[in-house]
N, C-alpha and C positions, 0 to 999 in steps of 0.2 A: 048359290050362296055357300060360303065356306062353313066348315064345322067350327063352332066356337067351343072353347074349353071353360068349364065352370071353375069357380074359385077352389073347390075341393080338388079337382083334377090338377089345377095349377100347383097347388100345394104339394100334391103327391109327386108331380113331375120335378118340382124344385127339390124335394126330399131325395128322390132317387138320383138326381144329377149330383147333389152334394155327396151322396154315398159313392157314386162313380168316380168323382174327382179324387176323393180320399183314397179309394181303392187303387187308382192308377199311380198315385204318389207312393203308396205303400208297396205296390208291386215293384216299382223301380228299386226300392230299398231291399226288398226280399230277394231280388235277382242276384244280389251280391252278398246276401247274408251267409254267415258261416254255418256249416253243418252242426257245429256244437251249439250255436244259439237256437237253431230250429229244433234240434232234438231236446234241448233243455226245456223249451217252451212246451213241447208235447208231453214230456214227463211231468212237468209241473201242472199241466192241465189235467192229466190223469190223477195226480194226487188231489187236486181240487175237487174233481168229480167224486172221489171217495169221501173226502171230508164233508162235502155238501150233499151226501146221499139223501138225507131226510128232506132237504129242501127240494131236491129234484123229484122225489116221490110225491111230495105234497103238490107240486106244480102239475105233475102227471095226473094226480087224482082229480084236479080241476078239469083237465082235458077229457079224462075218461067219463066224468059225470056229464059234461056237455055233449060228448059223443053219444052217450046212452040216451040223453034227452032228445038228440037229433035222430035217434033210431038208426045209427050207423050199423052196418052189417057186422056180423060176428068176425069176419075176416079183417075188416078195417079196424075194429076195436082191438083185435089181436096185434095188428101192426102198431097201433098207437100205444099199447100198454107197456109200461116199464115196471120192472120189479128189481129186487136186489141183484139177481143173477144177470139180468140184461144190463144194468148199470155197471156192474163189475166187468162185463164183457166189453162195454164201451171203453172203460179205463184200460183194460188189457189191450184193446185195439190201438189206442193211442201209443201205448208203450211199444207195441209191435211195430208200428209205423216209425217210431223213433229209432228202432233197431235196424230198419232197412238201410240199404246202401243209398246214399244221396245220389240221385241221377244227374243233378245239375253239374255241368262241367265234364261229364263222362265223355271220353273220346270214343266215338262209335266206329270210326274208321280213320286211317291216316295213310297217305301215300305221297310219293315225290315224283314230279314230272321230269321228263328229260331236260327241260330248261332250268331245272334247279328249284322250281317252286315247290314248297312243302305245304300240302293241303290236308286239313283234318276236318272231320264232321263231328261237332260237339253238341251235346244236349243242352238246351236252354229252356227256361220256363216259358209257358204260353203267355203269361202276363197277368191278366185279370180274368177270372172264371166266375160266371154266374151259375148258381145251382138252384133250380126250382123243383121242389119236391112236395109230396103229399104224405100226410099221416105219420110216417115213421120218424120219431124224434131222434133216433140214434144216427140218422143221416147227418144231423147237425155236427156231431162229433167226427164222424168218419170223413165227411166231405171237407170240413175245415182242416182236419189234420193232414189229409192227403194233399190238398192244395198247398198248404204251408210247407210240407216236406219237399214238394217239387218246386218251391220258390215262387209260387203264385199267390197273389191276393185273391180273396174269394168273397163274393156277395151271396149270401144264403137267403133264399125266400122259401121258408117252410110253409106247410099247409096251415090253414086256420085251425084245423082240428088239434094240431100239436103246438099251438102258439105258446102256452105257458111252459110246457116241457122244453121246447127249443130255447126259450129265453133263459131258463134255469141252466141248461147245458152251456149256452153261450157265455154265461158269467164265468164258468170254469175255464173256457178257452181264453177269455179275456185276461183272466188271472195268470194263465201260463204265458201269454204274450208279454204282459207287464213284467213278470219275473225275469224274462229273458231279454228285456230291453228292446223288443221288436215293436214296430208300429202298431198301435191299437187298431188301425183300419186294415190290418192284414187279413182279419176275419171279421166280417160284418154281417149281422142278421137284420134283415129288413124289419123295422119296428112297427109295422102296421099289418092288419088283416085285410085292408082294402084291396080288392081285386085289381083296382086301377094300377097298383104298384107293379103288377106283372107286366101290363102293357107298357108302362113307363120304362121298366127294366129292359124289355126287348128292343127298345129304341136307343139304348145307350151305346151306340156304335163307336163313339169316340173313346169309351172307357172299358168296355167289356169285349174280350177277344173271342170267347166261346161260351155258349150256354149249354148246360147239361141238365136236361129234364129227367125227373124220376117220378113217375106216377102212372095214372091210368090212361087209357086210350084217348079220352076226351082232352086231357091235359096235353098230351103229345100232339094231337091234331091241332089244337089251338096254337101251340107254340110253333109248329111247322108252318102254319098259315100266316102267323103274325110276325115272327121274329125277323129282324133285319141283321141278326148276328148268327154266325154258323152254329149248328147244333151237333152235339153228340147224342144221338137218339137212343133212348132206352125204351123200346116198344114193349108190347105185351109179351108175356112168357107163356105162349101156347107150346108147352114142352111135351114131347112124346117119348114113351118107352116101348121098344119093340122086343117081344119075346120070340126069338128065332126057334126053328125046329131043333136046333142043336143046343138049346138052353138047358142048363141044369135046373130041374124043376124046383128044388129047394131054394137055390139061389134066386130064381125068378120070383118066388113068393116073397122072400125077404126084401129084395130090392124094390119090387113094385110097391109093396106096402109102405116102405120108407119113403119112396119117391113121391107118393101121393099124400101120405098121412102124417109124416113127421111134423111139418108145418104147412098147412094147406094155403096160407095166405101169402106165401112168398113167391117171387117170380120164377124160381127154379122148381116149383112143384109140378110133377107130371099131371097133365090135364087129359091126355089121351093115351090109352093103352092099345097097342096093336099086337096081335098074336098070330103066329103062323098056323094056317089051317091044319097042317100035318100034326100038330100037337095040341090043338085047341081042346079036344075032348079030354085029354089027360092033364094038361097043364093049367087050363083056364078055370075050371070049377073051384079048385082050392084057392086060387088067387081071388076070385069073386067072393068066396065065402070069407076070406081074411078081410077084405075091404069092407064088406057089409057089416061084419061083426065089429069092426073098428069104427062104425058109424058113418061109412061113406055110401052115398047114393050112387049106384052103378047104372049107367044108361048105355044101351047097346043096340047093335043091329039085330035083325031077326035071328041070325045064327047064335048070337050071344044070349038072346032072350030064351032060346030053346034049351040052354044049358042050366038056367036057374030061373025059377019063376019070380024071384024077387027083382030081377033086372027090369027096368022100365025102358020104353022105346026112346032111342035117340033120334033127333031130327037133324036136318041139314045144318042148323045153327050150332049144334053141339060141337061139331068138328072144328069150328072157328071161334070157340069161346074159351076165354081165360076165366075159369070159375073162381079161383082164389078162395075155394070153399071145399067142403067134403063132398065133392061130386066128381065123377070121372066118366068119360065116354070110352067105350071099348068097341073095337072092330076086329074082325078076323080077315086076314089077308093071305094071299098066295105067295109066300116067301119074301125074301129080302127086297127084291125088285119092286113088288107092289107096296111094301112098307115104305120104301124110299119115295115112291110116287105119291102116296098118301101124304107123307110129310111135306113134300114139295108143294102140294096144293094147299095145305092147311097150316103149315108152321109159320110162326113169327120170326123164325131164324134165331131163336134164343139158344135152346139146349135140347138135344135129342140123345137117346141112349139105346144101345142094343144089348140084349142078354143072350150070349151064345158061347159055346165051346169050340165053334168052328172058326179057325183063324182066318180063313179066306172070306167068310161072310162078314167077319168083323172088319177086315180091311176094306171090303167093298162098301160097307156102311160108313166107315171113317172117311173114305175118299170121295164118295158121291153125295153125302148129305152136306148141304151148303148152309150150315148154321154156325153161329159164333162159337159154340161149344158142342163137341160131339164125343160121346163116351162109350166105353165098352165095359160091361159088367160092373156098373156103378150107378148109384142113385143120382138122379138129376138134381137132388137137393145139394149136391156138392158144387153146383154152379155158383160160386161165391169167391170173391177175391181173397178173403181171409183163408179159405180152404185151399186156395191156389198158392198160398205163401206170400201174398201181396200185402199182408197186414190188414188191409180192409179194401173196400172199393166204394166208388161213388155210385156205380151202377153197372149193368151189363149192356154194353153198346151192341145193338143189333144192326147197326149200319156197317158199311165196308170201308169208309174213308178214315184214315188216321188211326182211330182207336176202334177195336172190335173185341167183344167179350168183356171180361172184367176190366173196369177202368181204374187202374192203380196209379202209383207215382210215375212210372215210366210213360204211361199213356197221357199224363198231364204235362208232358214236355214236348217241345218241338226241337229243332236243331238249327245250327248255323254253320257255315263253312269258314274256317280260319285259314288264311293264305299267307304264308311267310316267304318273302323273297329277299334278294340281295341286289336289287337294282334292275331287275329284268324289265325290258320294254318289248311289247309285242310287235313283231315285224309286219 
């Protein structure tokens, strides 16, 4: 017996199909839109966000209350929360994206064949992008702006937790599009919390060219299993910081504390600290003390526990856990080779860092660690498209095809080959 679709599901499927049709039409127009029009839309959106600050805060207050009532974790509430500083950061992000070079039409390479054919490889928009994300309402602005700058239409499906906040931000993006005379469907926000909308979106193969998921492991697993559309995966951020035997102890203390505790709920937060056995006795106790005094729970192996009675025992699950909270797992390793092996077994291939003054150890770490972002003497919290000079990002792609690392405007383009001849016929 076949599976029947109830009336509600049919309505959702019809809604999503309509959104897809409109997005495809808008994408065709955006592919030829001028840089001036796109940048004007982004700047007007930023101005609208500032003008509508109070409305956005009021909408966010509704989401925060609902989140508290649902007993969301502290980390999720932090991701959900907007204040004046975060809203201004959204506006600045839009302006930064407007200031970026337009990738569309960029000649990536050009050459001439002996037969006189002139060939060039030129950046083009992907077309229509679907972005499915959880909790963080600022993704509405970042994703909408990046897709627009790269000449793509975008369908945004925010999490139910940020429903009111995302709608308020979307109104500012719509104002920017209208001011620039760009199609209203260039940026669309799915107007329902119904989970069936996600399934319907994943089936829009005629209209959506790529899906970018941004959320927890459960979301990524669901989309990987169900999507009929290619994905740019943003998997967990199980990030590591390794303190090498040649690390400056003061630098190690500063960087580790920042990497873990600056914002514990972001994907670039360090979740596991590895320390070379040669300096564990000297370097690790002050780091542990800094973390505990900052309110972080430290879980360690037996050697780590022996250094501080406040450390609790880590189990096998800890090395594979993205805490997104004030918790860190700590292990002592025998040098850079063992640190790399630990990372290879447990990393989500997001971001890893080494603290060292030894150039050879740094190069070994950079060359052998196979993650999207690999750092030397810097906090993993810098794993961010804005900090990379990309204006903003949709996410950190942990896959290896097409886009890897921060997904900015260039990563939201493809390319085509333009061939110019003078009547050549192939013999």
